[in-house]
PADOFI-123289 format. One record per residue: residue in one letter; x, y, z negated of N, C-alpha, C in turn. Coordinates in steps of 0.02 Angstrom, whole numbers, padded with zeros to 5 digits, always signed. Last residue first. Layout:
% residues N
aXYZXYZXYZ
...
***
This chain:
% residues 211
f+09043+05606-06439+09110+05597-06467+09109+05597-06542
w+08915+05629-06402+08952+05577-06365+09022+05566-06393
s+08795+05648-06535+08849+05673-06493+08886+05616-06460
q+08627+05591-06528+08693+05589-06558+08744+05616-06509
p+08476+05694-06513+08523+05640-06495+08589+05645-06532
i+08324+05716-06580+08391+05746-06585+08442+05691-06571
i+08162+05750-06539+08214+05698-06533+08282+05732-06531
l+08006+05776-06601+08070+05809-06592+08125+05757-06594
t+07846+05761-06541+07902+05722-06566+07967+05759-06550
d+07684+05830-06580+07750+05834-06549+07799+05785-06581
g+07563+05832-06648+07580+05772-06611+07647+05773-06577
p+07532+06006-06628+07515+05943-06662+07531+05883-06618
q+07679+06097-06575+07608+06082-06568+07594+06016-06605
m+07795+06235-06606+07775+06164-06604+07700+06158-06596
e+07881+06358-06518+07824+06343-06561+07803+06270-06551
v+08058+06369-06515+07997+06350-06481+07942+06337-06533
n+08181+06457-06517+08136+06442-06572+08066+06427-06546
q+08263+06502-06417+08258+06429-06426+08209+06408-06481
d+08266+06637-06430+08231+06610-06372+08222+06535-06377
i+08350+06662-06536+08279+06657-06551+08240+06630-06491
d+08496+06610-06578+08463+06620-06514+08388+06608-06522
g+08588+06599-06684+08528+06640-06692+08493+06655-06627
d+08695+06514-06684+08704+06580-06654+08643+06625-06658
k+08652+06400-06754+08719+06427-06765+08725+06499-06742
l+08518+06374-06719+08539+06373-06789+08606+06408-06801
l+08514+06393-06577+08464+06424-06621+08491+06429-06693
d+08619+06317-06529+08620+06389-06517+08570+06425-06563
a+08573+06191-06568+08635+06217-06597+08639+06293-06588
l+08460+06175-06487+08452+06181-06559+08515+06209-06593
r+08397+06206-06352+08467+06213-06373+08468+06228-06448
v+08277+06096-06289+08291+06149-06337+08365+06148-06356
h+08164+06049-06166+08234+06048-06188+08247+06109-06232
i+08018+05958-06166+08045+06026-06174+08116+06021-06201
t+07911+05863-06074+07976+05862-06107+08005+05932-06107
e+07747+05805-06086+07790+05861-06067+07854+05856-06107
k+07638+05681-06021+07684+05704-06072+07728+05758-06043
h+07460+05659-05991+07530+05667-05970+07574+05682-06031
d+07329+05668-06023+07355+05601-06010+07426+05603-05983
g+07355+05808-06123+07304+05764-06093+07331+05694-06085
i+07507+05813-06162+07464+05860-06126+07412+05818-06090
r+07617+05790-06295+07560+05763-06259+07520+05820-06227
r+07794+05810-06291+07728+05837-06308+07674+05805-06265
v+07951+05803-06356+07904+05767-06314+07834+05785-06337
i+08090+05904-06355+08024+05896-06384+07981+05858-06334
i+08266+05871-06374+08205+05878-06333+08144+05872-06377
t+08436+05925-06384+08373+05908-06417+08315+05916-06368
r+08562+05959-06349+08528+05911-06306+08461+05887-06336
n+08616+06040-06445+08595+06072-06383+08565+06024-06332
g+08655+05950-06548+08598+05994-06556+08572+06023-06491
a+08701+05808-06574+08711+05849-06514+08652+05896-06509
a+08760+05761-06735+08705+05782-06691+08730+05822-06631
y+08845+05722-06834+08852+05688-06769+08800+05712-06718
r+08813+05783-06950+08876+05804-06919+08885+05773-06850
t+08635+05815-06939+08693+05779-06963+08756+05804-06927
l+08538+05965-06968+08566+05913-06926+08623+05876-06961
g+08404+06010-07084+08454+06022-07033+08479+05960-06998
k+08301+05972-07171+08367+05987-07199+08422+05991-07145
v+08173+05966-07127+08212+05903-07122+08285+05914-07143
q+08132+06099-07147+08100+06045-07185+08139+05980-07183
i+08209+06169-07057+08215+06184-07128+08187+06127-07169
m+08160+06116-06938+08228+06101-06957+08242+06118-07031
v+08029+06169-06935+08039+06097-06938+08109+06080-06964
d+08056+06305-06921+08019+06281-06980+08030+06206-06990
l+08117+06301-06794+08155+06322-06853+08122+06299-06918
v+08011+06265-06711+08068+06219-06719+08108+06237-06781
t+07861+06322-06799+07912+06325-06747+07966+06272-06760
m+07685+06335-06823+07749+06305-06844+07798+06306-06785
h+07556+06383-06805+07613+06423-06781+07680+06398-06807
e+07490+06287-06936+07476+06336-06883+07538+06378-06869
r+07575+06134-06965+07546+06196-06990+07540+06246-06932
y+07576+05956-06975+07578+06016-06934+07545+06075-06970
s+07675+05860-07082+07608+05885-07068+07613+05951-07031
i+07802+05759-07017+07785+05820-07052+07714+05840-07034
a+07903+05617-07034+07842+05645-07004+07819+05703-07048
q+08086+05623-07023+08022+05611-07056+07964+05635-07013
p+08258+05626-07062+08206+05614-07012+08140+05595-07047
q+08359+05722-07132+08304+05683-07162+08249+05673-07110
t+08451+05769-07039+08474+05746-07105+08422+05703-07139
a+08434+05704-06873+08414+05751-06925+08438+05724-06992
e+08462+05626-06754+08514+05652-06799+08492+05712-06840
g+08307+05538-06743+08376+05548-06720+08418+05580-06774
i+08150+05627-06757+08191+05567-06756+08260+05583-06729
v+08006+05689-06821+08075+05708-06807+08117+05645-06812
r+07839+05723-06779+07889+05672-06797+07958+05696-06776
i+07701+05802-06842+07760+05812-06801+07813+05763-06825
q+07527+05757-06842+07593+05758-06873+07647+05772-06820
r+07404+05738-06789+07421+05807-06808+07490+05812-06839
s+07386+05604-06771+07386+05645-06711+07404+05717-06725
f+07377+05556-06902+07438+05544-06864+07443+05590-06803
p+07302+05681-07012+07300+05622-06969+07363+05616-06927
g+07378+05740-07168+07345+05748-07104+07345+05685-07063
v+07437+05785-07288+07472+05739-07244+07444+05745-07173
f+07438+05887-07428+07425+05883-07357+07469+05831-07323
n+07351+05890-07572+07414+05865-07546+07404+05849-07472
r+07225+05949-07587+07279+05966-07633+07348+05945-07606
v+07087+06016-07513+07143+05971-07500+07201+05994-07543
i+06925+06020-07579+06989+06056-07573+07044+06004-07562
v+06754+06035-07556+06812+05990-07549+06874+06031-07537
t+06604+06060-07645+06663+06091-07614+06720+06040-07612
v+06429+06055-07652+06492+06018-07651+06546+06059-07615
n+06287+06058-07739+06331+06107-07705+06402+06079-07709
p+06130+05975-07727+06201+05975-07746+06240+06026-07705
d+05981+05972-07751+06018+06026-07719+06092+06028-07740
k+05978+05852-07874+05939+05903-07840+05984+05960-07815
v+06050+05692-07846+06054+05757-07878+06013+05808-07838
y+06027+05578-07769+06034+05570-07842+06030+05637-07879
n+06022+05605-07637+05981+05548-07660+05980+05543-07736
n+06115+05701-07618+06045+05722-07619+05999+05667-07643
l+06235+05640-07597+06217+05655-07667+06145+05679-07673
k+06240+05634-07456+06238+05572-07496+06212+05586-07567
a+06246+05770-07423+06191+05729-07398+06183+05664-07438
t+06367+05804-07485+06305+05836-07506+06245+05794-07485
l+06456+05730-07409+06447+05714-07479+06382+05744-07506
d+06443+05800-07288+06425+05729-07291+06414+05707-07363
n+06491+05926-07325+06422+05919-07302+06399+05847-07306
a+06623+05893-07355+06580+05920-07408+06506+05914-07388
l+06668+05857-07228+06664+05806-07280+06619+05829-07337
q+06663+05983-07166+06622+05928-07141+06613+05873-07193
s+06757+06053-07243+06686+06074-07245+06641+06020-07218
p+06877+05983-07214+06850+05984-07282+06777+06005-07285
t+06850+05890-07060+06875+05948-07095+06848+05946-07167
k+06890+05717-07023+06843+05771-07037+06879+05831-07067
g+06981+05618-07013+06954+05644-06951+06905+05700-06960
a+06936+05530-07161+06986+05545-07109+06951+05568-07045
a+06823+05491-07233+06848+05559-07240+06896+05578-07184
m+06685+05388-07258+06741+05404-07213+06759+05478-07220
l+06648+05319-07414+06632+05372-07366+06694+05386-07324
e+06587+05230-07547+06621+05223-07483+06599+05278-07436
p+06522+05269-07666+06580+05224-07669+06619+05217-07604
v+06455+05389-07738+06467+05379-07667+06530+05334-07661
l+06449+05396-07875+06386+05388-07839+06394+05379-07764
p+06611+05465-07877+06552+05445-07916+06488+05450-07875
t+06698+05410-07727+06682+05459-07778+06623+05435-07818
s+06820+05358-07617+06769+05334-07663+06760+05387-07717
i+06857+05371-07440+06865+05391-07510+06809+05360-07551
r+06949+05309-07295+06890+05319-07336+06908+05344-07406
g+07057+05273-07217+07025+05337-07204+06966+05353-07248
d+07129+05163-07250+07075+05153-07202+07036+05216-07188
p+07216+05214-07348+07243+05200-07280+07189+05187-07228
r+07114+05341-07434+07145+05275-07427+07173+05265-07357
v+07141+05492-07505+07112+05461-07445+07149+05396-07433
p+07120+05507-07683+07162+05501-07623+07120+05474-07564
v+07027+05628-07781+07035+05561-07752+07084+05563-07694
e+06955+05700-07920+07011+05706-07872+07027+05636-07847
t+06786+05759-07952+06841+05712-07959+06897+05730-07911
s+06621+05778-08016+06681+05809-07988+06742+05764-08001
l+06522+05720-08087+06528+05700-08017+06589+05729-07983
q+06528+05780-08209+06534+05707-08207+06540+05680-08136
p+06501+05913-08184+06570+05893-08195+06580+05817-08193
s+06401+05996-08105+06400+05923-08116+06471+05898-08126
d+06406+06127-08064+06362+06111-08120+06356+06036-08133
y+06463+06078-07905+06444+06133-07950+06392+06110-08002
v+06584+05968-07879+06511+05972-07875+06488+06022-07927
f+06730+05949-07793+06699+05987-07846+06624+05993-07833
v+06862+05850-07759+06791+05856-07745+06759+05890-07805
q+07018+05860-07692+06980+05877-07752+06908+05889-07731
l+07122+05739-07615+07065+05784-07611+07036+05797-07681
q+07267+05707-07531+07238+05707-07598+07183+05759-07599
d+07304+05603-07389+07286+05668-07418+07256+05658-07488
g+07311+05472-07346+07365+05497-07388+07351+05565-07417
p+07233+05497-07188+07253+05451-07241+07313+05479-07280
g+07172+05669-07164+07200+05606-07142+07217+05561-07201
i+07072+05807-07109+07093+05762-07162+07120+05697-07132
v+07120+05949-07023+07085+05885-07018+07115+05837-07068
y+07098+06123-07024+07135+06066-07049+07092+06004-07047
s+07059+06208-06871+07041+06187-06938+07082+06127-06959
g+07093+06229-06737+07133+06261-06788+07116+06242-06859
n+07027+06155-06642+06998+06219-06660+07036+06255-06716
e+07068+06029-06610+07095+06083-06570+07073+06152-06593
q+07007+05925-06671+07074+05939-06693+07105+05998-06656
e+06888+05910-06608+06885+05934-06677+06953+05949-06704
a+06924+05852-06486+06906+05922-06488+06907+05950-06558
p+07069+05745-06489+06999+05757-06501+06984+05831-06509
m+07190+05749-06360+07176+05763-06429+07101+05774-06438
p+07204+05612-06242+07193+05682-06259+07174+05691-06332
q+07333+05488-06248+07263+05504-06252+07255+05578-06269
f+07457+05435-06131+07438+05470-06192+07364+05486-06189
a+07549+05358-06041+07484+05336-06066+07468+05368-06133
a+07616+05480-05927+07623+05429-05979+07554+05414-06006
t+07706+05578-05806+07646+05543-05828+07663+05492-05881
s+07795+05729-05842+07792+05662-05814+07730+05628-05841
i+07878+05882-05831+07814+05849-05838+07819+05780-05806
t+07992+05977-05924+07984+05928-05871+07919+05891-05883
t+08059+06138-05965+08010+06085-05972+08009+06040-05911
t+08184+06220-06065+08153+06205-06002+08105+06148-06012
p+08250+06352-06169+08216+06289-06161+08185+06281-06091
g+08410+06326-06081+08344+06306-06105+08311+06363-06141
s+08554+06245-06009+08513+06304-06021+08444+06283-06043
q+08683+06148-06078+08621+06147-06040+08581+06209-06057
s+08811+06113-06133+08801+06176-06098+08738+06175-06055
c+08796+06044-06301+08822+06043-06233+08796+06104-06197
g+08844+06024-06476+08800+06041-06420+08835+06032-06354
a+08830+06013-06655+08864+05997-06593+08818+06014-06536
l+08851+06076-06822+08813+06067-06760+08859+06048-06702
l+08821+06065-06988+08874+06056-06938+08840+06036-06874
f+08745+06179-07099+08734+06128-07047+08795+06125-07001
v+08766+06285-07184+08765+06218-07212+08757+06163-07161
t+08765+06404-07114+08822+06391-07159+08823+06321-07186
a+08645+06408-07046+08706+06393-07008+08764+06377-07054
i+08555+06448-07143+08552+06379-07118+08617+06361-07084
s+08590+06582-07157+08598+06536-07214+08596+06464-07193
a+08558+06632-07031+08628+06634-07054+08639+06586-07112
l+08421+06618-07025+08463+06580-06979+08535+06576-07003
c+08385+06708-07125+08367+06637-07131+08411+06594-07087
q+08432+06829-07073+08460+06803-07135+08446+06729-07144
t+08349+06837-06961+08422+06833-06951+08456+06806-07014
i+08224+06848-07015+08239+06787-06978+08314+06779-06967
s+08238+06911-07184+08228+06919-07113+08245+06854-07078
l+08150+06870-07333+08210+06863-07292+08192+06876-07219
t+08025+06879-07387+08074+06928-07409+08138+06925-07369
m+07866+06872-07303+07930+06841-07322+07980+06894-07342
***
């Protein structure tokens, strides 16, 4: 990157109006909840395909079989000679192997590559931002994504946000973990200690100010 973290924080602070309170952080609280553990295939760092992703399927030496397809809401894709195949929940290499197996019935030794062109990812890998963000939304998780990365993507806080009362709700097996983040201190004052690393499935909740 060409900008230092201090420069990035300074530029964000000039456009965001922040509010906060005097809670120290980040701190965590553990409580039980009915959450399901993350599937093992989503824990190894590989990208997992989800509904809404745009995939490019390339079959070497077979341009008539190469195509670009969306992953449908039911998680399936349709390609030449393979009208129905589940794609959601698989890595690109796993899907390429499945397509290869299907095409073996029609093509000798097919060589298939799957490239993800537009990333959405499965719901369990998305980060959801709700409350007083300028553009609340679900964001596709990226490796080593932090709170600052998330705030850049949602265009910061509204003028009514209580940034220092922000919490992250995180799934830990069959429990949930609540992490308190002083978001106003991070964006306005550059308190890097508040730049918590996000995890797949996190929910960032930004409350409204009391005044």
